[in-house]
C-alpha positions as CSV (number, residue, x, y, z in Angstrom):
1,M,107.1,81.1,69.0
2,P,109.8,83.8,69.6
3,P,112.3,83.2,72.4
4,A,111.7,84.3,75.9
5,D,113.9,87.3,75.6
6,D,112.6,88.4,72.2
7,P,112.5,92.3,72.5
8,S,109.6,92.4,70.1
9,L,107.3,91.0,72.8
10,L,108.3,93.7,75.3
11,P,105.8,96.4,76.5
12,P,106.2,99.9,75.0
13,F,109.3,101.9,75.6
14,D,109.2,104.1,78.7
15,P,111.3,107.3,78.2
16,A,111.4,108.2,81.9
17,R,113.0,104.9,82.7
18,A,115.6,105.4,80.0
19,V,116.5,108.9,81.4
20,A,116.7,107.6,84.9
21,A,119.0,104.7,83.9
22,R,121.3,107.0,82.0
23,E,121.5,109.6,84.7
24,Q,122.2,106.9,87.3
25,L,125.3,105.9,85.4
26,G,126.3,109.6,84.9
27,L,126.5,109.2,81.1
28,T,125.9,111.9,78.5
29,L,123.7,111.5,75.5
30,G,126.8,111.4,73.3
31,Q,128.3,108.5,75.3
32,V,125.2,106.4,75.2
33,A,124.6,107.1,71.5
34,W,128.2,106.0,70.8
35,A,127.6,102.7,72.8
36,V,124.3,102.0,71.0
37,A,126.0,102.6,67.7
38,A,128.9,100.3,68.6
39,Y,126.4,97.6,69.6
40,R,124.4,97.8,66.4
41,G,127.2,98.5,64.0
42,E,125.6,101.6,62.6
43,P,125.7,105.4,63.6
44,L,123.3,106.9,66.0
45,H,123.2,110.7,66.5
46,P,122.8,111.9,70.1
47,A,119.8,113.9,68.9
48,V,117.9,110.7,68.1
49,L,118.5,109.4,71.7
50,Q,117.3,112.8,73.0
51,E,114.1,112.3,71.0
52,W,113.7,108.9,72.6
53,E,114.1,110.3,76.0
54,A,111.7,113.1,75.3
55,G,109.0,110.7,74.0
56,T,108.9,112.4,70.6
57,A,110.3,109.4,68.8
58,V,110.1,105.7,69.7
59,P,113.0,103.2,69.3
60,D,112.2,99.9,67.7
61,S,112.7,96.6,69.6
62,G,116.3,96.2,68.3
63,Q,117.2,99.7,69.4
64,V,115.7,99.1,72.9
65,K,117.9,96.0,73.2
66,A,120.9,98.0,72.1
67,L,120.1,100.9,74.5
68,A,119.7,98.4,77.4
69,A,123.2,97.0,76.6
70,A,124.6,100.6,76.5
71,L,123.0,101.3,79.9
72,W,124.1,98.0,81.5
73,C,120.5,96.9,82.2
74,S,117.9,94.5,80.9
75,P,115.5,95.7,78.2
76,V,112.8,95.1,80.8
77,A,114.1,98.0,82.8
78,L,113.4,100.4,79.9
79,V,109.7,99.5,79.2
80,G,106.4,100.2,80.8
81,E,103.7,98.0,82.2
82,P,102.9,94.8,80.3
83,A,99.5,94.7,78.6
84,T,99.3,91.2,77.2
85,L,100.1,87.7,78.4
86,A,103.0,87.5,75.9
87,Q,104.5,90.7,77.3
88,C,104.1,89.4,80.9
89,R,105.9,86.2,80.0
90,T,108.7,88.2,78.3
91,V,109.1,90.5,81.3
92,A,109.3,87.4,83.6
93,G,112.1,86.0,81.4
94,L,110.4,82.7,80.8
95,S,110.0,80.6,77.6
96,P,106.6,79.3,76.6
97,G,107.5,75.8,77.8
98,E,108.8,77.1,81.2
99,T,105.6,79.1,81.6
100,A,103.4,76.2,80.8
101,A,105.2,74.0,83.3
102,E,104.9,76.7,86.0
103,L,101.2,77.0,85.4
104,G,100.5,73.3,85.2
105,M,99.2,73.2,81.6
106,T,100.4,71.9,78.2
107,R,102.7,74.1,76.1
108,S,100.2,74.2,73.2
109,R,97.4,75.4,75.5
110,W,99.6,78.2,76.9
111,E,100.7,79.2,73.4
112,E,97.1,79.4,72.3
113,A,96.3,81.6,75.3
114,E,99.2,83.9,74.5
115,R,98.4,84.0,70.8
116,R,94.8,85.0,71.5
117,N,95.6,86.9,74.7
118,R,92.7,85.0,76.3
119,W,93.0,83.3,79.7
120,Q,90.6,80.4,80.6
121,G,92.7,78.5,83.1
122,T,91.4,76.6,86.2
123,E,91.4,78.2,89.6
124,A,94.7,76.6,90.4
125,Q,96.3,77.7,87.1
126,T,95.0,81.2,87.6
127,G,96.6,81.4,91.0
128,A,99.9,80.2,89.4
129,L,99.5,82.8,86.7
130,L,99.1,85.6,89.2
131,R,102.0,84.3,91.2
132,V,104.5,83.6,88.4
133,L,103.8,86.2,85.7
134,R,102.2,88.8,88.0
135,P,100.1,90.4,85.3
136,P,99.0,94.0,86.1
137,P,95.2,94.1,86.9
138,A,94.3,95.8,83.6
139,C,96.2,93.1,81.7
140,F,94.6,90.3,83.6
141,V,91.0,91.7,83.3
142,A,91.5,92.1,79.5
143,A,92.9,88.6,79.0
144,C,90.0,87.2,80.9
145,G,87.5,89.1,78.7
146,R,86.1,90.9,81.7
147,T,86.6,94.5,80.6
148,A,82.9,95.2,79.7
149,Q,81.8,93.5,82.9
150,L,84.1,95.7,85.0
151,R,83.0,98.9,83.3
152,A,79.4,98.1,84.0
153,L,80.1,97.4,87.7
154,L,82.2,100.6,88.0
155,R,79.5,102.7,86.4
156,E,76.9,101.4,88.8
157,A,79.2,101.9,91.7
158,V,79.9,105.6,91.1
159,T,76.3,106.4,90.2
160,S,74.7,104.7,93.2
161,W,76.4,103.7,96.5
162,W,79.9,102.4,95.9
163,P,80.4,100.2,99.1
164,H,77.8,97.7,97.8
165,Y,80.1,96.9,94.8
166,V,83.4,96.2,96.5
167,T,82.9,92.4,96.6
168,S,81.6,92.3,93.0
169,V,84.6,94.3,91.7
170,T,87.0,92.2,93.7
171,R,85.7,89.1,92.0
172,V,86.6,90.6,88.6
173,V,89.9,92.2,89.6
174,P,92.4,90.1,91.6
175,L,93.2,92.8,94.2
176,D,93.0,93.2,97.9
177,P,89.5,94.3,98.9
178,G,91.0,97.2,100.8
179,A,92.6,98.5,97.6
180,V,89.4,98.1,95.7
181,R,87.4,99.9,98.5
182,G,89.8,102.9,98.4
183,A,89.7,103.1,94.6
184,L,86.0,102.9,94.4
185,E,85.5,105.6,97.0
186,Q,87.9,107.9,95.1
187,L,86.1,107.2,91.8
188,Y,82.8,107.9,93.4
189,L,84.0,111.2,94.8
190,A,85.5,112.2,91.4
191,Y,82.3,111.5,89.6
192,Q,80.2,113.3,92.2
193,R,82.4,116.4,91.7
194,L,81.8,116.2,88.0
195,E,78.1,115.7,88.5
196,N,77.8,118.8,90.7
197,G,80.3,120.9,88.8
198,G,77.8,122.6,86.4
199,G,77.1,126.2,86.5
200,A,73.9,128.1,86.4
201,S,73.9,128.5,82.6
202,P,72.7,125.8,80.2
203,R,76.1,125.8,78.5
204,A,78.0,125.2,81.8
205,A,75.5,122.4,82.7
206,A,75.9,120.7,79.3
207,A,79.7,120.9,79.6
208,A,79.6,119.3,83.1
209,E,77.3,116.6,81.8
210,A,79.7,115.9,78.9
211,R,82.6,115.6,81.3
212,A,80.7,113.2,83.6
213,A,79.7,111.1,80.6
214,A,83.4,110.9,79.4
215,F,84.4,109.8,82.9
216,L,81.9,107.0,82.8
217,D,83.0,106.0,79.3
218,H,86.6,105.5,80.4
219,I,86.0,104.5,84.0
220,D,88.1,101.4,83.9
221,L,91.1,103.5,82.8
222,Y,90.5,105.8,85.8
223,L,90.4,102.8,88.1
224,W,93.9,101.7,86.9
225,Q,95.1,105.3,87.3
226,E,93.7,105.5,90.8
227,L,95.4,102.2,91.8
228,R,98.7,103.4,90.5
229,S,98.7,106.9,91.9
230,P,98.1,107.9,95.5
231,T,96.8,111.3,94.3
232,G,93.7,109.7,92.8
233,P,92.1,109.9,89.3
234,T,92.3,113.0,87.2
235,P,88.8,113.7,85.9
236,P,88.4,114.7,82.3
237,G,88.8,118.4,81.6
238,P,86.8,120.6,79.2
239,G,88.5,118.9,76.2
240,G,87.2,115.4,77.2
241,A,88.7,112.3,78.8
242,T,92.3,112.3,79.9
243,P,92.9,108.8,81.4
């Protein structure tokens, strides 16, 4: 099992965070590229760093670690939201043994959960997982194997009367009922706008129907978007889903 700070287990690189970290220090692309090159012992052109920040190229795990050193921050500060149990542990800065001890389970059982990205702990262990590793809701639902169940509930909620589904969704997603209530209401309204957005012509009606179907197909992704953003979910445009 890789060490707790193994950068290969980090979530994907986040260009916006890298830009913010560099600008906060007042450094130029050239200065940061020089520091990364010095750390790795090999040249790095500022244009490559510019591509990383623009999101047109992605640094590997070793380059992320070097970039973090150049920006005087942890690699965790340069990545996005964890999507797996392994990534959650790495972000938390814990070893497998430390994680197992915190969760009250054997190390072998935790390593199996991490390897398969499947969580089947007791109620007490689940509470400890949420408290210690703080997995994002999407990560937790996926690790518990509840994604299909959540999608079915969300589809029913937005196509019928959403308040009846707050409790059911809260049982699947470990969130405050108030947050779930607000998210379901916004998803319901977004779907209704799509349902009622067709024009008089058959072509316009078919396009509206396709957008509504795309929304339902990716409704769990729109839920996460709604929970992250106060502006609410962005319904799919004419080209399809854009979660």
